[in-house]
Residue, then its C-alpha position, 0 to 999 in steps of 0.5 A: m358814394k351817392l353824393g354826386l348823384q344827390i347834387k345832380k338830382y337836387r340841382s336838376d330839381y331846382n333847375y340850376s345849371q352847374e354854373e349857377l350852382s357854382e356861383k351860389l357856392f363860390v366855387s368853379r363850375q368844374t368843382i361842381s362837375n367834379w363833385e357830381n362825377d365823384k372826382s372830389y368831395p365837397d368840404i363841410q362848408s360847401l355841404l352846409l351851403l348845398s343843404s341850405i340852397f336845396d332846403i334839405s338836411l345834411d343827412q338827406l344830402v349825404k344819405g348813404d355816404l356816412l357809413v362809407m366815410k366812416n369805413v374809409v376813415q377807420n380802415n384807411q389802407n392808404i395810411k399803411k401804403g403811404n407809410l411803406y412808400s415813405w420808408i422806401m423813399i427815405l431809404s432810397f434817398l439815403l442810399t443815394a446820398v451815401s453812394i454819391g461820395p465814393l461813386l463820384l470820386s471813382d474813375n469808372l464812368i458806369l459807376q457814376f450812374i449808380p446814384f441816379i439809379l438808386l434815386i428812381p425808387a424814391v421818385y416813383c414812391g413820391f409819385v405814388l404817395e401823391l396819388l394816394n393823398k389825392s385818392a381819398d380825402i380823409k380830412t374832409y370825411s373826418e370833418i363831415l363825420a364830426y359835424t354829423q355827430g355834433k363834435n367840434v369841427d373847428e379843430l379839424r378845420k385848423q388842420r386843413n388850413q391850406t396856408s400852413y399846410f403849404f409852409e409845412q410842405i416847404g419846411i419839410f422840403v427845405i429840411f430834407i434837401t439840407l439833410f440830403v446835401g449834408v449826407c452827400l457832402l459828408s460822403i464825399w468828405l469821408t471818401r476823400m479822407f480814406m482814399 
């Protein structure tokens, strides 16, 4: 991606420090640094502000990046990897929940550690999924591509609403924990019933 170099070049041309540019964009200095070092990518509003501040078109600013973005969005391998890791995580949690009943009611101390061992792949896959989510900001790329093609960006922005995303994540977490505890309790109940 060339945007980081573009931002740095135009910032230098206008003699702005990272701090000064960050104040104009209403972001932190660290955010500017992350953009310039290709650690993150600005959203469409920030790109529009940057093009306005530097008095250039959005096309000039993201020159060379549009094709890369299009390829990333179309060939997003993270989705395929994410699906695989999600299934492994779900199966690991399910096996853990089902094994808790028989193993916790067992007298063998070593067997009681099996649910914790079965949980290791789920924790690892959750960690990998988080890294995959941070590695490529597909939503930002999709917004930029939609904007440059004259499409409606408002629908994509609604999907990025951080507050609703936070509550979606909390809801998913609560439902998941409820199901996990439910399967564990069912496993314990069935084990007691048949032992």
